[in-house]
C-alpha positions as CSV (number, residue, x, y, z in Angstrom):
1,M,73.1,155.6,107.9
2,T,74.4,153.7,110.9
3,E,73.6,150.2,112.1
4,Y,70.7,151.7,114.1
5,G,68.9,152.3,110.8
6,R,66.9,155.3,109.7
7,G,64.0,156.4,111.9
8,A,60.5,157.0,110.8
9,G,59.0,160.4,109.8
10,S,61.2,163.4,110.0
11,E,63.8,161.9,112.2
12,P,66.7,160.7,109.9
13,W,68.5,158.9,112.7
14,H,67.5,156.7,115.6
15,P,67.4,158.7,118.8
16,Q,69.8,156.3,120.5
17,D,72.3,156.5,117.7
18,P,75.5,158.3,119.0
19,L,75.5,160.3,115.8
20,Y,72.0,161.5,116.4
21,G,72.0,165.3,116.2
22,D,75.3,165.4,114.4
23,G,75.5,168.0,111.6
24,G,78.3,166.2,109.7
25,W,76.2,165.6,106.7
26,E,75.3,169.3,106.5
27,G,78.9,170.6,106.0
28,Q,79.7,171.0,109.7
29,Q,80.7,168.7,112.6
30,A,79.9,168.8,116.2
31,H,77.7,171.9,116.3
32,S,76.2,172.5,119.6
33,G,72.4,172.3,119.7
34,H,71.7,170.4,116.5
35,Q,68.6,171.4,114.6
36,P,66.8,169.2,112.1
37,A,67.9,169.6,108.5
38,Y,65.7,171.6,106.2
39,G,63.9,173.4,108.9
40,G,62.5,170.3,110.5
41,Q,60.3,169.5,107.4
42,Q,60.6,166.8,104.9
43,Q,62.1,168.4,101.8
44,H,60.9,167.5,98.3
45,Y,63.1,168.5,95.5
46,P,61.4,169.2,92.2
47,Q,62.9,167.3,89.3
48,Q,64.8,170.2,87.7
49,P,68.1,170.0,85.9
50,H,71.3,170.6,87.8
51,T,74.8,171.6,86.8
52,Q,78.1,170.5,87.9
53,G,79.9,172.7,90.3
54,Q,83.6,173.3,90.7
55,G,83.6,173.8,94.5
56,D,85.0,171.7,97.2
57,W,84.9,171.8,101.0
58,G,86.2,175.1,102.1
59,Q,85.9,176.6,98.6
60,G,82.3,177.8,98.6
61,Q,81.3,179.8,95.5
62,Q,78.2,181.7,94.6
63,H,76.3,180.1,91.8
64,P,73.6,181.7,89.6
65,G,70.1,180.9,90.6
66,Y,70.8,181.1,94.3
67,D,69.5,183.9,96.6
68,Q,72.0,185.9,98.4
69,N,71.0,184.2,101.6
70,Q,71.5,180.8,100.0
71,Q,74.9,179.3,100.5
72,H,76.9,176.7,98.6
73,H,76.9,173.2,100.1
74,S,79.3,170.7,98.7
75,G,78.5,167.6,100.8
76,Y,76.7,165.7,98.1
77,D,79.3,164.3,95.6
78,Q,80.6,167.8,94.8
79,Q,77.6,168.6,92.7
80,Q,75.9,172.1,92.9
81,H,72.1,172.3,92.5
82,S,70.5,175.3,90.9
83,G,67.0,176.4,90.3
84,Y,65.7,175.8,93.8
85,D,63.0,177.8,95.4
86,E,64.3,180.9,97.1
87,Q,62.9,179.5,100.4
88,Q,65.2,176.4,100.1
89,Q,68.8,176.1,101.1
90,T,71.2,173.3,100.7
91,G,72.5,173.4,104.3
92,Y,70.2,175.6,106.4
93,D,66.9,177.2,105.9
94,Q,66.7,181.0,106.2
95,Q,64.9,180.5,109.5
96,Q,66.4,178.2,112.1
97,Y,64.3,176.9,114.9
98,Y,65.8,176.3,118.3
99,G,64.4,176.2,121.7
100,G,64.1,180.0,121.9
101,P,62.6,182.6,119.6
102,E,63.1,182.7,116.0
103,Q,66.4,184.1,114.9
104,Q,67.7,185.2,111.6
105,Q,70.9,183.2,110.9
106,P,73.5,185.6,109.6
107,Y,76.4,184.5,107.5
108,Q,79.5,186.6,107.1
109,Q,81.0,187.1,103.8
110,G,84.0,185.0,103.2
111,G,83.1,182.2,105.6
112,W,82.2,179.9,102.7
113,E,84.0,181.8,100.0
114,G,87.5,181.3,101.3
115,T,88.0,185.1,102.2
116,G,87.8,184.6,106.0
117,G,87.4,182.1,108.8
118,H,84.1,180.6,109.5
119,Q,82.6,182.0,112.7
120,Q,80.2,179.8,114.6
121,M,77.1,181.4,115.9
122,P,75.9,180.5,119.3
123,Y,72.6,178.7,119.5
124,A,70.2,178.1,122.3
125,P,70.2,174.4,123.4
126,D,67.5,172.1,122.1
127,P,65.9,170.1,125.0
128,G,65.5,167.1,122.7
129,D,69.1,167.0,121.7
130,P,71.3,164.8,124.0
131,Y,74.3,167.0,123.1
132,G,72.4,170.3,123.3
133,Q,73.2,170.9,127.0
134,Q,76.9,170.7,126.3
135,S,79.0,173.7,125.5
136,A,79.9,174.1,121.9
137,G,83.1,175.3,120.4
138,Y,85.8,174.7,117.9
139,G,89.4,174.0,118.3
140,G,89.4,172.2,121.6
141,E,86.6,174.2,123.2
142,Q,84.2,171.4,122.7
143,P,85.0,167.8,123.8
144,D,85.6,165.3,120.9
145,F,83.0,162.5,121.3
146,Y,84.6,160.5,118.5
147,Q,87.9,159.8,120.2
148,T,86.6,157.5,123.0
149,P,87.5,153.8,122.4
150,D,83.9,152.6,121.9
151,A,82.6,155.6,119.9
152,Y,81.4,155.5,116.3
153,P,83.7,157.2,113.8
154,P,82.5,160.6,112.4
155,P,80.6,160.4,109.2
156,E,82.2,161.3,106.0
157,P,80.7,162.4,102.7
158,P,80.1,159.6,100.2
159,A,82.9,160.8,98.0
160,R,85.4,160.3,100.8
161,R,84.3,157.0,102.2
162,R,86.8,154.2,102.2
163,A,86.3,150.5,102.2
164,E,86.3,148.6,105.5
165,P,89.8,147.3,106.3
166,E,90.3,143.5,106.2
167,P,90.1,141.9,109.7
168,Q,93.5,141.3,111.2
169,T,94.4,137.9,112.6
170,D,97.0,136.9,115.1
171,W,98.6,134.4,112.7
172,D,101.3,135.6,110.3
173,P,102.3,133.0,107.8
174,G,105.6,134.7,107.4
175,P,107.5,135.2,104.2
176,D,106.2,132.1,102.5
177,Q,102.6,133.4,102.6
178,G,100.3,130.5,103.1
179,E,102.8,127.7,103.7
180,H,101.1,124.8,105.3
181,A,101.6,124.5,109.0
182,F,102.7,120.9,108.6
183,F,105.9,122.1,106.8
184,A,106.2,125.4,108.5
185,G,107.6,124.1,111.8
186,G,109.1,127.3,113.1
187,D,110.7,128.1,116.4
188,D,108.5,128.2,119.4
189,E,109.9,131.6,120.3
190,D,108.1,133.1,117.3
191,D,104.9,132.6,119.0
192,E,105.9,134.4,122.2
193,S,104.9,138.0,122.8
194,T,107.5,140.5,121.8
195,G,106.4,143.0,124.3
196,D,105.3,145.5,121.7
197,E,101.7,145.1,122.7
198,P,100.6,145.8,126.2
199,E,99.6,142.8,128.2
200,G,96.3,144.4,129.1
201,R,95.1,144.4,125.5
202,R,96.1,140.7,125.1
203,G,93.2,138.7,126.4
204,R,93.4,135.3,128.0
205,G,91.7,133.8,125.1
206,E,94.5,135.1,122.8
207,R,97.2,133.7,125.1
208,R,95.4,130.4,125.1
209,G,95.1,130.5,121.3
210,K,98.8,131.1,120.9
211,G,99.7,128.4,123.3
212,G,97.6,126.0,121.3
213,A,99.2,127.1,118.1
214,K,102.6,126.4,119.7
215,G,101.6,123.0,120.7
216,K,100.3,122.3,117.2
217,K,103.6,123.4,115.7
218,R,105.5,121.1,118.0
219,R,103.3,118.2,117.0
220,N,103.6,119.1,113.3
221,G,107.3,119.2,113.7
222,C,107.3,115.7,115.2
223,A,105.1,114.5,112.4
224,C,107.4,116.0,109.8
225,L,110.3,114.2,111.5
226,V,108.5,110.9,111.4
227,V,107.8,111.3,107.7
228,V,111.4,112.2,107.0
229,L,112.6,109.1,108.9
230,V,110.1,106.8,107.2
231,F,111.0,108.0,103.7
232,G,114.7,108.1,104.5
233,G,114.6,104.6,105.9
234,G,112.6,103.3,102.8
235,I,115.1,105.0,100.4
236,G,118.0,103.6,102.4
237,G,116.6,100.1,102.5
238,A,115.8,100.1,98.8
239,G,119.3,101.3,98.0
240,Y,120.8,98.6,100.2
241,F,118.8,95.7,98.6
242,G,119.3,97.2,95.2
243,Y,123.0,97.2,95.7
244,Q,122.8,93.5,96.9
245,F,120.7,92.6,93.9
246,Y,123.2,94.3,91.6
247,K,126.2,92.7,93.3
248,E,124.7,89.2,93.1
249,R,123.8,89.4,89.4
250,F,126.3,91.8,87.7
251,S,129.4,91.9,89.8
252,A,132.1,89.3,89.8
253,A,130.8,86.3,91.7
254,P,133.0,85.2,94.6
255,D,133.6,81.5,94.8
256,Y,135.5,78.9,96.7
257,A,138.2,76.6,95.2
258,G,138.2,72.8,95.5
259,S,135.6,70.2,96.5
260,G,135.1,71.2,100.1
261,N,136.9,71.2,103.5
262,G,135.6,67.7,104.6
263,E,132.9,69.0,107.0
264,Q,129.5,67.5,105.9
265,V,126.3,69.5,105.9
266,T,122.7,68.5,105.0
267,V,120.8,71.0,102.8
268,V,117.0,70.7,102.1
269,I,116.0,71.9,98.7
270,P,112.2,72.6,98.5
271,K,110.0,71.5,95.7
272,G,109.9,74.0,92.8
273,A,113.0,75.9,93.9
274,G,114.8,77.7,91.2
275,G,118.6,78.2,90.7
276,W,118.8,81.5,92.7
277,E,116.8,80.0,95.6
278,I,119.0,76.9,95.7
279,G,122.1,79.0,95.5
280,R,121.0,81.2,98.4
281,K,120.3,78.1,100.5
282,L,123.7,76.6,99.7
283,S,125.3,79.9,100.5
284,E,123.5,80.2,103.8
285,G,124.6,76.6,104.7
286,G,128.3,77.5,103.9
287,V,128.5,75.1,100.9
288,V,129.2,77.8,98.3
289,K,130.5,81.3,98.7
290,S,127.8,83.1,96.6
291,A,124.5,82.3,94.9
292,A,125.7,84.0,91.7
293,A,128.6,81.5,91.5
294,F,126.2,78.6,91.9
295,V,123.8,79.9,89.3
296,S,126.6,80.4,86.8
297,A,127.9,76.9,87.4
298,L,124.4,75.4,87.1
299,E,123.8,77.1,83.8
300,A,127.2,75.9,82.5
301,N,126.5,72.3,83.3
302,P,124.6,70.5,80.5
303,D,122.6,68.4,83.1
304,G,121.9,71.4,85.3
305,K,118.2,71.5,84.4
306,S,117.7,68.0,85.8
307,L,118.5,69.1,89.4
308,Q,115.6,68.0,91.7
309,D,114.4,68.9,95.1
310,G,115.2,66.9,98.1
311,V,117.8,66.4,100.8
312,Y,121.5,66.6,99.8
313,T,124.5,65.7,101.8
314,L,127.3,68.1,100.8
315,Q,130.5,69.6,102.2
316,K,131.2,73.2,103.3
317,E,133.4,75.6,101.2
318,M,132.9,73.8,97.9
319,S,133.4,75.4,94.6
320,A,130.2,76.1,92.8
321,A,131.0,73.7,90.0
322,S,131.9,70.8,92.3
323,A,128.7,71.4,94.3
324,V,126.5,71.2,91.2
325,E,128.3,68.1,90.1
326,L,127.8,66.4,93.4
327,M,124.1,67.3,93.6
328,L,123.5,65.8,90.2
329,S,125.0,62.5,91.5
330,P,122.5,60.1,93.1
331,K,124.9,59.4,96.0
332,S,124.4,63.0,97.4
333,R,120.7,62.7,97.7
334,S,119.3,61.4,100.9
335,N,115.6,61.9,100.5
336,L,113.0,59.9,102.4
337,I,111.4,57.5,99.9
338,I,107.9,56.3,100.5
339,A,107.1,53.3,98.4
340,E,103.6,52.5,96.9
341,G,101.4,50.4,99.1
342,L,103.1,51.0,102.4
343,R,100.8,51.1,105.4
344,N,101.0,54.1,107.7
345,T,102.7,52.1,110.5
346,A,105.6,51.5,108.2
347,V,105.8,55.2,107.1
348,Y,105.8,56.4,110.7
349,S,108.8,54.2,111.5
350,L,110.7,55.5,108.5
351,I,110.1,59.1,109.5
352,D,111.2,58.4,113.1
353,K,114.5,57.0,111.8
354,R,115.1,59.8,109.3
355,L,114.4,62.6,111.8
356,G,116.4,60.9,114.6
357,V,113.5,60.8,117.1
358,S,112.5,58.0,119.3
359,A,110.2,55.2,117.9
360,G,106.5,56.0,118.1
361,T,107.0,59.8,118.0
362,T,105.5,60.3,114.6
363,A,102.6,57.9,115.2
364,A,101.7,59.8,118.4
365,V,101.8,63.1,116.5
366,A,99.6,61.7,113.7
367,K,97.0,60.5,116.2
368,K,96.9,63.8,117.9
369,E,97.2,66.3,115.0
370,Y,95.6,64.5,112.1
371,K,92.8,67.1,111.8
372,N,95.4,69.9,111.5
373,L,97.5,68.4,108.7
374,G,95.3,69.5,105.8
375,L,93.0,66.6,105.1
376,P,90.1,67.5,102.8
377,A,86.6,67.7,104.2
378,W,85.5,64.4,102.6
379,A,88.3,62.5,104.4
380,L,87.1,63.5,107.9
381,N,84.7,62.1,110.4
382,H,84.5,58.5,109.2
383,P,83.6,55.9,111.8
384,N,85.6,52.8,112.9
385,L,88.8,53.9,111.3
386,K,92.0,52.3,112.5
387,D,94.1,55.4,111.3
388,P,92.4,58.5,109.9
389,L,95.6,59.3,107.9
390,E,95.7,56.0,106.1
391,G,95.8,56.5,102.4
392,F,97.1,60.2,102.7
393,L,100.8,59.6,103.2
394,Y,101.3,59.7,99.5
395,P,104.1,57.5,98.0
396,S,106.9,59.9,96.8
397,S,110.3,61.3,97.7
398,Y,110.4,63.8,100.6
399,A,113.1,66.1,101.9
400,A,113.3,65.0,105.5
401,A,116.4,65.4,107.6
402,K,117.4,65.6,111.2
403,G,116.1,68.7,113.0
404,Q,112.8,68.7,111.3
405,E,109.5,68.2,113.1
406,P,107.4,65.1,112.4
407,K,104.3,67.2,111.9
408,A,106.0,69.1,109.1
409,V,106.9,65.9,107.2
410,L,103.4,64.5,107.7
411,K,101.8,67.7,106.5
412,D,104.0,67.6,103.3
413,M,102.8,64.1,102.6
414,V,99.1,64.9,103.1
415,S,99.5,67.9,100.9
416,Q,100.9,65.8,98.0
417,A,98.2,63.2,98.4
418,T,95.4,65.8,98.4
419,A,96.9,67.5,95.3
420,K,97.1,64.2,93.5
421,Y,93.6,63.1,94.3
422,E,92.3,66.5,93.1
423,E,94.3,66.2,89.9
424,L,92.8,62.7,89.2
425,G,89.3,63.8,89.9
426,L,88.3,61.4,92.7
427,E,85.4,63.6,93.8
428,Q,83.9,63.9,90.4
429,K,84.3,60.2,89.3
430,A,83.2,58.3,92.4
431,Q,79.5,58.4,91.7
432,D,80.0,57.3,88.1
433,L,81.5,54.1,89.5
434,G,78.6,53.3,91.8
435,L,80.4,54.6,94.9
436,D,79.2,57.0,97.6
437,G,82.1,59.3,97.3
438,P,85.9,59.8,97.0
439,W,86.5,58.2,100.3
440,Q,85.2,54.8,99.0
441,L,87.1,55.3,95.7
442,L,90.3,55.8,97.7
443,T,89.5,52.6,99.6
444,V,89.0,50.6,96.4
445,A,92.4,51.9,95.1
446,S,94.1,50.8,98.3
447,L,92.6,47.2,97.8
448,V,93.8,47.2,94.2
449,Q,97.2,48.3,95.4
450,A,97.3,45.6,98.1
451,E,96.1,42.6,95.9
452,G,97.7,43.5,92.6
453,T,101.2,42.3,91.8
454,S,101.9,44.4,88.7
455,H,100.7,47.5,86.9
456,D,99.0,45.3,84.4
457,D,96.9,43.7,87.1
458,F,95.4,46.9,88.5
459,R,92.6,47.5,86.1
460,K,91.4,43.8,86.2
461,M,91.7,43.9,90.0
462,A,89.5,47.0,90.1
463,E,86.9,45.2,88.1
464,V,86.9,42.3,90.6
465,V,86.2,44.7,93.4
466,Y,83.4,46.5,91.7
467,N,81.8,43.1,90.6
468,R,81.9,41.6,94.0
469,L,80.5,44.8,95.7
470,K,77.2,44.3,93.7
471,P,74.8,42.8,96.3
472,G,73.1,40.5,93.8
473,N,76.1,39.1,92.1
474,P,75.8,35.3,91.6
475,E,79.4,34.6,92.8
476,T,80.0,36.3,96.2
477,Y,76.6,38.0,96.8
478,G,78.3,41.3,98.0
479,A,81.2,39.8,99.9
480,L,84.7,40.9,99.0
481,E,86.6,38.2,100.9
482,F,90.1,39.8,100.5
483,D,92.9,38.4,102.7
484,S,94.6,41.8,102.6
485,T,91.9,43.4,104.8
486,Y,92.4,40.8,107.5
487,N,96.1,41.2,107.4
488,Y,95.7,45.0,107.7
489,V,93.8,44.6,111.0
490,K,96.5,42.2,112.2
491,N,99.3,44.4,110.9
492,Q,100.8,41.4,109.1
493,S,101.3,40.1,105.6
494,K,100.6,36.4,105.6
495,L,99.6,34.3,102.7
496,D,98.7,31.0,104.3
497,L,95.4,31.9,106.0
498,S,92.7,29.3,106.8
499,I,89.2,30.1,105.7
500,A,87.9,29.1,109.1
501,E,90.2,31.6,110.8
502,L,89.2,34.4,108.4
503,R,85.5,33.8,108.9
504,R,85.6,33.8,112.7
505,Y,87.4,37.2,113.2
506,N,84.8,39.9,114.0
507,N,86.2,43.2,112.8
508,P,84.8,45.9,110.4
509,Y,88.0,45.6,108.3
510,N,87.7,41.8,107.9
511,T,85.8,41.4,104.5
512,Y,85.4,37.7,105.2
513,Y,83.2,38.6,108.1
514,V,81.6,41.9,106.9
515,K,80.1,42.4,103.4
516,G,81.0,45.5,101.4
517,L,84.1,47.8,101.7
518,P,86.2,48.2,104.8
519,P,85.7,51.5,106.8
520,G,88.7,53.1,105.0
521,P,91.9,52.6,103.0
522,I,94.2,49.8,104.1
523,D,97.4,51.3,102.6
524,N,98.7,54.3,100.6
525,P,98.0,53.6,96.9
526,G,100.2,54.9,94.2
527,E,99.2,56.7,91.0
528,E,98.9,53.5,88.9
529,A,96.6,51.8,91.4
530,L,94.5,55.0,91.5
531,K,94.2,55.1,87.7
532,G,93.2,51.4,87.7
533,A,90.4,52.1,90.2
534,L,89.2,55.0,88.1
535,D,89.3,52.9,84.8
536,P,88.5,49.2,85.5
537,T,88.1,46.6,82.8
538,H,84.7,45.2,81.8
539,D,85.6,41.5,81.1
540,G,83.5,39.9,83.9
541,W,86.3,39.1,86.3
542,Y,85.3,37.9,89.8
543,Y,88.3,35.9,91.0
544,F,92.1,36.2,91.0
545,I,95.2,34.4,92.4
546,S,98.8,35.2,92.4
547,M,100.7,32.1,91.2
548,D,104.4,33.4,91.7
549,G,103.9,36.6,93.7
550,K,104.7,38.6,90.6
551,T,101.7,38.0,88.4
552,S,98.0,37.2,88.9
553,K,95.6,35.0,87.1
554,F,91.9,36.0,86.8
555,S,88.7,33.9,86.4
556,R,85.0,34.6,85.9
557,T,83.6,31.6,87.8
558,F,84.3,29.8,91.0
559,A,85.0,26.6,89.2
560,E,87.7,28.3,87.1
561,H,89.1,29.8,90.2
562,D,89.2,26.5,92.1
563,K,91.3,24.9,89.4
564,L,93.9,27.8,89.7
565,V,93.9,27.3,93.5
566,K,94.7,23.6,93.1
567,Q,97.6,24.5,90.7
568,W,99.0,27.0,93.2
569,T,98.8,24.4,96.0
570,A,100.5,21.8,94.0
571,S,103.3,24.2,93.1
572,R,104.0,24.6,96.8
573,G,104.1,20.9,97.5
574,K,100.9,20.8,99.5
575,S,97.9,18.4,99.0
């Protein structure tokens, strides 16, 4: 059955099928003038038992139960059927019907029995057979219609059918059978035609396909090269750094001898740096020959763990042991020290001198860049401020040396202040103290720092501030009246100030003129002043006076305070 399908009725094949009229299924092939099988009638086989035959094609044998005119037919799975009606034959009926009169079909003995050659009988052409008008013959007398390029293959008996061959593709994976194209690479010449196949049978699509495959192989080769380079570079880099790591820690550490060659160098050691980091910085600066030698000397020194961050003035080509010894000595350190209570104007001047820049440089940077230095959100956008950075240049030791930028030093100071304020919990504790927020708490701490003379005074001074801020207090009625706020505006530190002068000066920072807190901090308070502002006493203090500039005396009423003022005036020889 071909792809045209079986026809209806007595026609076993579709009329347009090239095999229509072929007698291949009836033991012969390419007979001229094909006749319908079984005499043109639908044959019905009775269900009778059949026996196995021993015949094959070309070995026809007589079997019992067949008439003399019935011939053996071996086209159906080599089985012989017996017991058929005498009017039925396996291949041909006794009467064959062609376009002419009925003819008795003779068979010669031996044609199917292997005793002689099979002789074809001529038949009249069938008008309905497309092959019927062509001359018939065997052995080259009849043209072979199955040898044209587009013809269907001749049918074969079911026992001799073979499975369809697998479709062939143009791509041959080669000896590795399935190796991925990414790794295959291959020469471009492998994709070229070898000339074994005629060009006419190689279509343009095939040539394009092979050209594309060649391009893909080129790209895959490049990708493979990139992968090899990346992995090779990674392995090489890892090996190099691994060797350096091994050499630093396990090989003999190279070291200089002596205490240096006399050439001074400044080295900045960052906060939190460990022994290896310090050793690498010293090695990069030419102070020691290797980081390993420095680490070994630092561990061997009993005071090595006390080494601090900061700026150190050392010499080049020092032995590791002498470098450690000098760094542990205070004379080698040249850090910038910011004292407690300094105003920003004083801090800016110190930074200018340390960095070797012209006066006013740091102040100009602070005014322009204050929003980019790391201030917390609660420290921004306050009105009437003299300096937005006031209170955030935290008192501490800073590694500042020539060559550094003022902005970097300011940023370091703001960072330390922010960390300290967060550590002390200014945001969480401000409301518990009756303040609007951490900004006001920082301002109170700056007042405590400015008016207090000792650490013992800070808690009492903080209580004075909180008591005077109460609007209904019976002593000051909400006025602070601190001399330090007036001095801040004037950028001075005077003690002999007249009350008349203080009350006349109209400025938001002048607490003699304006009730309540000033707009912001008036200095940079230290940790003790901050802790005093966070934990004030509760003894009812409203007044204070410093008698000797070192200690303060506190009082609860104005009368008590007035007595102390008179004592202080008398001590100074004034009436």
